[in-house]
C-alpha positions in Angstrom: 0.0 0.0 0.0 1.4 3.5 -0.9 2.4 5.9 1.8 -0.2 8.5 0.7 -3.0 5.9 0.6 -2.0 4.6 4.1 -2.1 8.1 5.5 -5.5 8.7 3.9 -7.0 5.6 5.5 -5.3 6.3 8.8 -6.8 9.8 8.8 -10.2 8.5 7.9 -10.2 6.0 10.8 -9.0 8.8 13.1 -11.9 11.0 12.2 -14.4 8.2 12.8 -13.0 7.7 16.3 -12.9 11.5 16.9 -16.5 12.1 15.8 -17.9 9.2 17.7 -20.4 6.5 16.7 -23.5 7.3 14.6 -21.7 9.9 12.5 -21.0 9.2 8.8 -17.8 10.6 7.3 -17.1 10.5 3.6 -13.6 10.3 2.2 -13.6 12.5 -0.9 -10.5 12.5 -3.1 -9.6 15.8 -4.7 -9.6 15.7 -8.5 -6.0 15.7 -9.7 -3.7 14.8 -6.8 -6.3 12.5 -5.1 -5.4 13.9 -1.6 -8.2 13.2 0.9 -10.6 15.8 2.2 -13.1 14.4 4.7 -16.5 16.0 4.9 -19.3 15.6 7.3 -22.7 17.1 6.5 -25.4 17.4 9.1 -28.9 18.9 8.4 -30.7 20.7 11.2 -33.8 18.8 10.2 -32.4 15.6 11.7 -31.0 14.5 8.3 -27.6 12.8 8.3 -26.2 12.9 4.8 -23.1 11.4 3.3 -21.7 11.3 -0.2 -19.2 9.1 -2.1 -15.8 9.8 -3.6 -17.3 10.0 -7.1 -20.9 11.3 -6.5 -20.4 13.7 -3.6 -23.0 14.4 -1.0 -26.7 15.0 -1.7 -29.0 17.3 0.4 -32.7 18.0 0.1 -34.0 21.3 1.5 -36.5 24.1 1.0 -35.6 27.6 -0.3 -35.2 29.7 2.8 -33.8 26.9 5.0 -30.5 27.2 6.9 -28.2 24.4 5.8 -25.2 23.6 8.0 -22.1 22.5 6.1 -19.0 21.1 7.7 -15.9 19.1 6.8 -12.2 18.7 7.0 -9.3 20.1 5.0 -5.9 19.2 6.2 -4.1 20.8 3.3 -5.2 24.5 3.6 -6.0 27.2 6.1 -9.2 28.2 4.3 -11.8 26.5 2.1 -13.4 28.5 -0.7 -17.1 27.8 -1.3 -19.1 28.7 -4.4 -22.3 27.6 -6.1 -23.4 26.5 -9.6 -26.8 25.5 -10.8 -30.0 26.6 -12.7 -29.7 30.1 -14.2 -26.3 30.8 -12.5 -23.0 31.5 -14.2 -21.2 28.3 -15.1 -18.0 29.2 -13.1 -20.0 29.8 -9.9 -21.1 32.5 -7.5 -20.6 33.1 -3.8 -22.9 31.2 -1.4 -23.7 34.3 0.7 -24.1 36.7 -2.3 -25.1 35.2 -5.7 -24.3 38.5 -7.4 -20.6 37.9 -6.8 -18.9 35.8 -9.5 -16.3 33.2 -8.5 -14.2 34.0 -11.6 -13.9 37.6 -10.2 -13.0 36.4 -6.7 -16.5 36.0 -5.4 -16.0 33.1 -3.0 -17.5 32.4 0.4 -14.2 31.9 2.4 -14.4 29.7 5.5 -11.5 29.4 7.9 -10.1 25.9 8.8 -9.6 25.1 12.5 -6.0 24.5 12.9 -6.4 22.1 15.8 -8.4 19.4 14.0 -8.5 20.7 10.4 -12.2 21.1 10.5 -14.4 23.8 9.0 -18.1 24.7 9.2 -20.5 27.1 7.6 -24.2 27.8 8.0 -25.6 28.6 4.6 -28.7 30.9 5.0 -30.5 30.4 1.7 -32.9 33.2 2.6 -30.0 35.7 2.8 -28.1 35.4 -0.5 -28.7 38.9 -2.1 -31.1 37.3 -4.6 -33.4 34.4 -5.3 -32.6 30.8 -6.3 -34.9 28.9 -8.5 -36.1 25.5 -7.5 -33.7 22.8 -8.7 -30.5 21.0 -8.0 -27.3 23.0 -7.3 -23.7 22.0 -6.7 -21.6 23.5 -3.9 -17.9 23.5 -4.7 -15.4 23.2 -1.8 -11.9 24.1 -2.9 -8.6 24.4 -1.0 -7.8 27.6 -2.9 -9.5 30.5 -4.8 -10.1 28.5 -8.0 -13.4 28.9 -9.9 -14.8 26.0 -11.8 -12.7 26.7 -14.9 -9.4 26.7 -12.9 -9.6 23.4 -11.0 -6.7 21.7 -12.7 -4.2 22.3 -9.9 -6.7 22.5 -7.0 -8.1 20.0 -4.5 -11.8 20.1 -4.3 -15.0 18.3 -3.4 -18.7 18.8 -4.3 -22.0 18.8 -2.5 -25.3 18.4 -4.3 -28.2 20.4 -2.9 -31.8 20.2 -4.2 -33.9 23.2 -3.3 -37.7 23.2 -3.4 -40.7 25.1 -2.2 -42.8 24.1 0.8 -46.4 23.3 -0.1 -49.7 23.1 1.8 -51.8 20.0 1.2 -55.3 19.5 2.4 -56.7 16.0 3.0 -60.4 15.3 3.6 -61.6 12.2 5.3 -63.2 9.7 2.9 -67.0 9.9 2.7 -68.7 6.9 4.3 -70.7 5.0 1.8 -74.5 4.7 2.4 -76.3 1.5 1.3 -78.6 1.8 -1.6 -81.4 -0.4 -3.0 -82.3 -2.2 -6.2 -85.8 -2.7 -7.8 -86.2 -5.5 -10.4 -89.3 -5.6 -12.6 -90.0 -8.2 -15.3 -92.5 -8.6 -18.1 -94.1 -11.1 -17.6 -93.9 -11.0 -13.8 -93.0 -13.9 -11.5 -89.6 -14.4 -12.9 -86.7 -15.7 -10.9 -84.1 -13.1 -9.9 -80.4 -14.0 -9.3 -77.9 -11.2 -8.2 -74.2 -11.9 -8.4 -74.9 -15.7 -8.5 -77.3 -15.7 -5.5 -81.0 -16.3 -5.8 -83.0 -13.4 -4.4 -86.7 -14.3 -5.2 -89.4 -13.6 -7.8 -90.1 -10.4 -9.6 -91.2 -7.7 -8.9 -88.6 -7.5 -6.2 -86.9 -4.7 -4.2 -83.5 -5.4 -2.5 -82.6 -3.0 0.3 -79.3 -2.2 2.1 -77.1 -3.0 -0.9 -73.6 -1.7 -0.7 -72.6 0.7 -3.5 -71.1 -1.1 -6.5 -71.8 -3.0 -9.7 -74.0 -6.1 -9.7 -74.9 -8.7 -12.3 -78.7 -9.5 -12.4 -80.1 -12.6 -14.1 -83.9 -12.6 -14.7 -85.4 -15.9 -16.0 -88.7 -17.6 -16.5 -89.6 -21.0 -18.0 -90.6 -20.7 -21.6 -88.8 -17.4 -22.0 -85.3 -16.3 -23.0 -83.4 -15.1 -19.9 -82.2 -11.5 -19.5 -78.8 -10.6 -18.0 -78.3 -7.0 -17.0 -75.8 -4.9 -15.0 -76.9 -2.7 -12.2 -74.8 0.1 -10.7 -75.8 1.1 -7.2 -74.6 4.5 -5.9 -74.4 5.6 -2.3 -77.9 6.2 -0.9 -79.6 5.7 -4.3 -82.0 3.2 -5.8 -81.2 1.3 -9.0 -83.8 -0.2 -11.2 -83.9 -2.9 -13.8 -86.8 -3.7 -16.1 -86.4 -7.1 -17.9 -88.7 -7.8 -20.9 -88.6 -11.5 -21.4 -89.2 -12.8 -24.9 -90.9 -16.2 -25.4 -88.5 -19.0 -26.2 -89.0 -20.4 -29.7 -89.2 -24.0 -31.0 -88.1 -25.9 -34.1 -90.1 -28.3 -36.4 -88.3 -30.8 -38.7 -90.5 -32.2 -41.5 -89.5 -35.3 -43.6 -91.9 -36.7 -46.3 -91.9 -39.8 -48.4 -91.5 -39.0 -51.2 -89.6 -35.8 -50.7 -90.2 -32.5 -52.5 -93.6 -31.7 -50.9 -94.6 -28.1 -50.0 -94.8 -27.6 -46.3 -97.0 -24.8 -44.8 -97.6 -23.6 -41.3 -101.0 -22.1 -40.5 -101.4 -21.4 -44.2 -98.0 -19.9 -44.8 -95.5 -21.8 -47.0 -92.4 -22.6 -44.8 -90.3 -24.7 -47.2 -90.0 -27.9 -49.3 -89.5 -31.2 -47.6 -87.2 -32.2 -46.1 -87.1 -29.0 -44.2 -86.1 -27.6 -40.7 -88.3 -24.7 -39.6 -86.9 -22.6 -36.7 -87.9 -19.7 -34.6 -91.5 -21.0 -34.2 -93.7 -19.4 -31.4 -94.6 -22.2 -29.0 -98.2 -23.5 -29.3 -100.5 -25.5 -31.6 -100.0 -25.2 -35.3 -101.6 -26.6 -38.5 -99.2 -28.3 -40.9 -100.2 -28.7 -44.5 -98.2 -31.0 -46.8 -99.0 -30.9 -50.6 -97.4 -32.7 -53.5 -98.7 -33.2 -57.0 -100.1 -36.7 -57.5 -100.5 -37.3 -53.8 -103.2 -36.9 -51.3 -102.7 -33.7 -49.3 -102.1 -34.0 -45.6 -103.3 -31.6 -42.9 -102.1 -32.3 -39.4 -102.1 -30.5 -36.0 -98.7 -30.3 -34.2 -97.7 -28.8 -30.8 -94.4 -26.8 -30.6 -92.8 -26.6 -27.2 -90.4 -23.8 -26.2 -86.7 -24.6 -26.6 -87.3 -28.0 -28.2 -87.2 -29.6 -31.6 -90.3 -31.5 -32.8 -89.9 -34.1 -35.6 -92.7 -34.8 -38.2 -92.4 -37.9 -40.5 -95.1 -38.2 -43.2 -95.7 -40.8 -45.9 -97.8 -39.5 -48.8 -100.4 -41.6 -50.5 -100.9 -41.5 -54.4 -104.1 -39.8 -55.5 -104.8 -42.5 -58.4 -103.6 -46.1 -59.4 -101.7 -44.8 -62.3 -99.9 -42.4 -60.1 -98.8 -45.4 -58.0 -97.0 -47.1 -61.0 -93.3 -46.7 -61.2 -92.5 -44.0 -63.7 -88.8 -44.5 -64.1 -88.6 -44.8 -68.0 -90.9 -43.6 -70.8 -90.9 -47.1 -72.5 -92.2 -48.8 -69.4 -95.0 -46.2 -69.1 -96.2 -46.6 -72.7 -96.1 -50.5 -72.5 -98.2 -50.4 -69.3 -100.8 -48.2 -70.9 -101.0 -50.4 -74.1 -101.5 -53.4 -71.9 -104.3 -51.8 -70.0 -106.0 -50.6 -73.3 -105.7 -54.1 -74.8 -107.2 -55.8 -71.8 -110.1 -53.3 -71.8 -110.8 -53.9 -75.5 -110.8 -57.7 -75.1 -113.4 -57.5 -72.3 -115.6 -55.3 -74.4 -115.4 -57.7 -77.5 -116.3 -60.8 -75.5 -119.3 -59.1 -73.9 -120.6 -58.0 -77.4 -120.6 -61.5 -79.0 -124.0 -63.4 -79.3 -124.3 -66.5 -77.1 
């Protein structure tokens, strides 16, 4: 370990012992020669702040506060303090008078105590011959009268100070929520009411002492399509939901043998078999099935809500000829000639004398 480094560490340990437990000291190496200057910063507002060799010390305060600064400088009889920051000259100004430029010799000079190499200064931010804007400033602590542009041959440390403005805040106690109520009406009435998954009763229904909030309401009745609605209950107010329930519909599936018959419901053509007829109002209906060459069929059916009703129908031919297979023209002509020949033979035999 180098001799200078050993002396720095020895001095640091000595200061810790001198200042007693609970005090944080920061060993800050000056820029070029890296000789140690030890600084201790204590805020009156019970803040104990310490920096690092690279980042310096950071202080938070209000404009107008008095900020105590103190430290150690074993290499000089005085320390020279100046300030840089928002809307200030780049080379700095004196802490006690911001109209004095450091480049013109405007420093705040603080004497070092020869007995223990300590220095201290109370910075009255309300007495600086001017006004500082809110923001973060840098206090430069130098062992000689060197402004920021002449620090090449100087030993120095920095302190970061953030100044703000005190503010007044007003807090009001939260308003206590008052229970509300919920009225549920349905058309038709006597529907089941479920709120947030819990059954509450039959409509019309009033629910009292409901805490403010959002609720999901399910209104249902057999034979009708359920209604799901959202109710928002505000403090001390009544919410209302009116649920209009639409009747559930049914389905009719019609198959005929043979296929291709016209299918009508209550006199209205619904399709050609095979056909599936949906969205039918529940109740009794008249189904008519008509196909050329076959006996029409008229039949009553009952459609239930939410169900599918099948209807299977076999059509009967309207004449014997219609019942014959008509797959080929040759077969049809032959059958007709045979019938005509048989009829002629019968007539001839009846006309002969006996």
